[in-house]
C-alpha positions as CSV (number, residue, x, y, z in Angstrom):
1,M,0.0,0.0,0.0
2,Q,1.4,3.4,-1.0
3,Q,1.8,6.0,1.7
4,D,0.0,9.4,1.2
5,P,2.3,12.4,0.9
6,G,1.3,13.7,4.3
7,T,2.5,10.5,6.0
8,R,5.8,10.5,4.0
9,N,6.4,14.2,4.9
10,S,5.7,13.3,8.6
11,D,8.2,10.4,8.4
12,R,10.8,12.6,6.8
13,D,10.4,15.4,9.4
14,Q,10.4,13.0,12.3
15,T,13.5,11.2,11.0
16,I,15.3,14.5,10.7
17,S,14.3,15.3,14.3
18,D,15.3,11.8,15.5
19,F,18.8,12.2,14.1
20,G,19.0,15.8,15.3
21,E,18.5,14.6,18.9
22,Q,20.7,11.5,18.4
23,W,23.7,13.5,17.0
24,T,23.4,16.2,19.7
25,R,23.8,13.5,22.3
26,H,26.6,11.6,20.6
27,T,29.0,14.1,19.1
28,E,32.4,12.4,18.9
29,N,33.9,10.2,16.2
30,P,36.9,8.5,17.8
31,D,39.4,6.0,16.6
32,Y,38.6,3.6,13.8
33,Y,34.9,4.8,13.8
34,G,36.2,8.2,12.4
35,S,39.3,7.0,10.6
36,V,40.6,7.4,7.0
37,E,41.0,3.6,7.0
38,L,37.3,3.1,7.5
39,F,36.6,5.8,4.9
40,A,38.7,3.9,2.4
41,D,36.6,0.7,3.1
42,I,33.3,2.6,2.7
43,I,34.1,4.2,-0.7
44,A,35.9,1.1,-2.2
45,P,36.1,-0.3,-4.8
46,F,34.9,2.7,-6.9
47,L,36.9,5.5,-5.2
48,T,40.2,5.6,-3.4
49,I,41.7,8.0,-1.0
50,E,43.8,9.4,-3.9
51,D,40.5,10.1,-5.8
52,I,39.5,12.4,-2.9
53,K,42.8,14.3,-2.7
54,D,42.5,17.9,-3.9
55,R,38.9,17.4,-5.0
56,K,36.0,19.7,-4.5
57,C,33.5,17.5,-2.5
58,A,30.1,17.6,-0.9
59,D,28.5,15.4,1.8
60,I,24.7,15.0,2.1
61,G,23.5,14.2,5.6
62,S,26.7,15.2,7.5
63,G,25.4,14.7,11.1
64,T,28.3,15.4,13.4
65,G,30.8,15.7,10.5
66,R,32.2,12.2,10.6
67,I,32.4,11.7,6.8
68,V,33.3,15.4,6.3
69,L,36.3,15.0,8.6
70,M,37.3,11.7,6.9
71,M,37.3,13.5,3.5
72,L,39.4,16.3,4.9
73,A,41.9,13.8,6.4
74,A,42.0,12.2,2.9
75,G,43.1,15.5,1.4
76,A,39.9,17.0,-0.1
77,A,40.4,20.5,-1.2
78,S,37.0,21.5,0.2
79,V,33.8,20.0,1.5
80,A,30.3,21.4,1.4
81,A,28.5,19.7,4.4
82,V,24.7,19.5,4.2
83,E,22.8,18.8,7.4
84,P,19.1,19.6,7.9
85,S,18.7,18.7,11.6
86,R,19.7,20.6,14.8
87,A,22.9,18.5,14.7
88,Y,24.1,21.3,12.4
89,D,25.5,23.1,15.4
90,V,27.6,20.0,16.3
91,L,28.7,19.8,12.7
92,V,29.9,23.5,12.7
93,R,31.7,23.0,16.0
94,N,33.4,19.8,14.9
95,T,34.6,21.2,11.6
96,A,35.5,24.7,12.8
97,H,39.2,24.0,12.9
98,S,39.2,23.3,9.2
99,G,38.5,27.0,8.3
100,E,37.4,27.8,4.8
101,R,37.9,24.2,3.6
102,V,34.4,23.4,5.0
103,R,31.1,25.2,4.3
104,C,28.1,24.0,6.3
105,F,24.5,24.3,5.1
106,N,21.5,23.8,7.4
107,V,19.3,22.6,4.6
108,T,17.8,19.3,3.3
109,G,19.6,17.4,0.5
110,E,17.4,18.9,-2.2
111,A,19.0,22.3,-1.5
112,I,22.7,21.3,-1.9
113,P,24.4,24.2,-3.6
114,R,24.9,23.8,-7.4
115,D,28.6,24.3,-7.3
116,D,30.2,22.0,-9.9
117,F,31.5,19.5,-7.3
118,D,33.9,16.8,-8.3
119,I,32.5,14.3,-5.9
120,V,29.2,14.1,-3.9
121,L,28.9,11.5,-1.1
122,S,25.9,10.4,0.9
123,I,26.8,7.7,3.4
124,G,24.1,6.0,5.3
125,V,21.6,8.7,4.6
126,L,19.3,8.1,1.6
127,H,17.8,4.9,3.2
128,H,16.4,7.2,5.9
129,I,14.7,9.5,3.4
130,P,11.1,8.4,2.3
131,E,11.5,10.0,-1.1
132,P,15.2,10.2,-1.9
133,G,14.8,10.8,-5.7
134,P,14.8,14.6,-5.5
135,V,17.9,14.5,-3.3
136,V,19.8,12.4,-5.8
137,Q,18.6,14.6,-8.7
138,A,19.9,17.7,-6.8
139,A,23.2,16.0,-6.3
140,Y,23.4,15.3,-10.1
141,E,22.7,18.9,-10.8
142,A,25.4,20.0,-8.3
143,L,28.2,18.0,-10.0
144,R,30.4,19.1,-12.8
145,P,30.2,17.1,-16.0
146,G,32.2,13.9,-15.3
147,G,31.7,14.3,-11.6
148,Q,30.7,11.3,-9.5
149,M,28.2,10.5,-6.8
150,L,28.8,7.7,-4.3
151,V,26.1,6.5,-1.9
152,W,26.0,3.7,0.8
153,L,22.7,2.1,1.5
154,Y,21.2,-0.7,3.7
155,G,20.9,-3.8,1.6
156,R,18.0,-6.1,1.4
157,E,20.1,-9.0,0.1
158,G,22.4,-10.6,2.7
159,S,20.6,-9.0,5.7
160,R,17.3,-10.9,5.8
161,A,18.0,-12.7,9.1
162,Y,19.0,-9.4,10.6
163,Q,15.8,-7.7,9.2
164,S,13.6,-10.5,10.7
165,I,14.7,-9.4,14.1
166,F,15.2,-5.6,13.9
167,V,12.4,-4.6,11.6
168,P,9.7,-5.8,14.0
169,V,11.6,-4.2,16.9
170,R,11.7,-0.9,15.0
171,M,7.9,-0.9,14.7
172,I,8.0,-0.1,18.4
173,T,11.3,1.7,18.9
174,R,10.7,4.2,16.0
175,N,8.1,5.8,18.2
176,L,10.1,5.9,21.4
177,P,12.2,8.8,22.7
178,V,16.0,8.5,22.0
179,V,16.7,8.3,25.7
180,V,14.6,5.1,25.9
181,N,16.2,3.7,22.8
182,E,19.7,4.4,24.3
183,T,18.8,2.1,27.2
184,L,17.5,-0.5,24.8
185,S,20.7,-0.4,22.7
186,R,22.7,-1.0,25.9
187,M,20.5,-4.0,26.7
188,L,20.9,-5.4,23.1
189,Y,24.7,-4.8,23.1
190,P,25.6,-8.0,25.0
191,M,23.6,-10.1,22.6
192,V,25.4,-8.6,19.7
193,L,28.7,-9.4,21.3
194,V,27.7,-13.0,21.7
195,Y,26.6,-13.2,18.1
196,A,29.9,-11.6,17.0
197,A,31.8,-14.2,18.9
198,L,29.8,-16.9,17.2
199,T,30.6,-15.5,13.8
200,R,34.3,-16.0,14.6
201,L,33.6,-19.7,15.2
202,I,31.2,-20.0,12.3
203,P,32.2,-17.5,9.6
204,A,29.3,-18.6,7.3
205,L,26.8,-16.8,9.7
206,P,25.2,-13.6,8.3
207,L,27.1,-10.4,8.9
208,S,30.2,-12.2,10.0
209,N,32.4,-10.2,7.6
210,Y,31.1,-6.8,8.7
211,L,31.2,-7.7,12.4
212,S,34.8,-8.9,12.3
213,N,36.3,-6.3,10.0
214,V,34.3,-3.2,10.9
215,Y,31.9,-3.4,13.9
216,M,34.2,-5.0,16.4
217,R,37.0,-2.5,15.6
218,F,34.8,0.3,16.9
219,P,35.1,1.4,20.5
220,P,32.3,0.0,22.7
221,A,30.4,3.3,22.9
222,E,30.3,3.5,19.1
223,R,29.2,-0.1,18.8
224,R,26.2,0.7,21.0
225,L,25.7,3.8,18.9
226,V,25.4,1.6,15.8
227,I,22.7,-0.3,17.5
228,L,20.9,2.9,18.4
229,D,21.2,4.0,14.7
230,Q,19.2,0.9,13.8
231,I,16.3,1.2,16.2
232,N,15.9,5.0,16.7
233,P,15.1,6.7,13.3
234,R,11.5,6.9,12.2
235,W,12.2,5.8,8.6
236,A,14.6,3.2,7.2
237,K,14.5,1.2,3.9
238,Y,16.5,-1.9,2.9
239,Y,17.3,-1.6,-0.8
240,S,17.4,-4.4,-3.3
241,R,20.2,-4.4,-5.9
242,D,17.7,-3.2,-8.6
243,E,16.3,-0.4,-6.4
244,A,19.8,0.8,-5.4
245,E,20.9,0.9,-9.1
246,A,17.7,2.7,-10.1
247,L,18.2,5.4,-7.5
248,L,21.1,6.8,-9.5
249,R,20.1,5.8,-13.0
250,D,16.7,7.5,-12.7
251,A,18.4,10.8,-11.8
252,G,20.5,10.6,-15.0
253,F,23.7,9.1,-13.8
254,R,25.7,6.9,-16.2
255,N,28.2,4.1,-15.6
256,V,26.3,3.1,-12.4
257,W,28.2,0.4,-10.5
258,L,27.3,-1.5,-7.4
259,H,29.3,-3.3,-4.8
260,H,27.8,-5.6,-2.2
261,R,29.8,-4.2,0.7
262,H,30.6,-6.9,3.3
263,G,27.7,-8.9,1.9
264,Y,25.0,-6.9,3.5
265,S,24.8,-3.4,2.1
266,W,25.2,-1.5,-1.2
267,T,27.8,0.9,-2.3
268,V,26.6,2.6,-5.5
269,C,28.6,5.0,-7.7
270,G,27.6,6.8,-10.9
271,S,29.0,9.6,-13.1
272,K,27.4,12.7,-14.6
């Protein structure tokens, strides 16, 4: 059943509010969680750190500035950071030391400045937007000819066991205050650790690659934050391969490539 526009707008606005509250309570990006090493993993295999160096970049859905700071550490010439929520203040504070290399915009993705960017990123954001098409179209228009957009999305393939647990849980938690969901994420954390230990013994278990090579390298507080990120926002969508590809193709991107990152999510890259 298709949602009416009013419901979609309500979900969008509430999701922005949810992240605004979340990112004003969790403002740091320490260690591997905020590292260039993790950034290289996120943008592979379509972009490398060298591709970012000296480039004019933009980031849609910047939150606390984690991806922005990764791009700067990778040598980006400049980054336009777009964040619609009240986490904008955290973003400005966390990137202030970078001076004119960062411009922050307290707008939704549709209002990204049309500035002939070399690269536009949106990492872990579009799957939280009920209608992401206009955002991707705006990113296309903001790029120079030959510029590239890379997005990272929750994947439907490879995460069905995970979805069978967390999707029903989210039907409840998506309506709860973030302070309650923080408590729930702490309660769920020991169970995630047990499962992560099992994946070391049985590597064929779902998400074993991600848990071993990414999640367990985060500090404990950031592991719990990842759990909160799953249960707190009002809106989340798990994209099939075809849906992930269409997201960029429908906006006019060419040479659209997909990578099934760690077997559970999609990295998608296209060129203008």
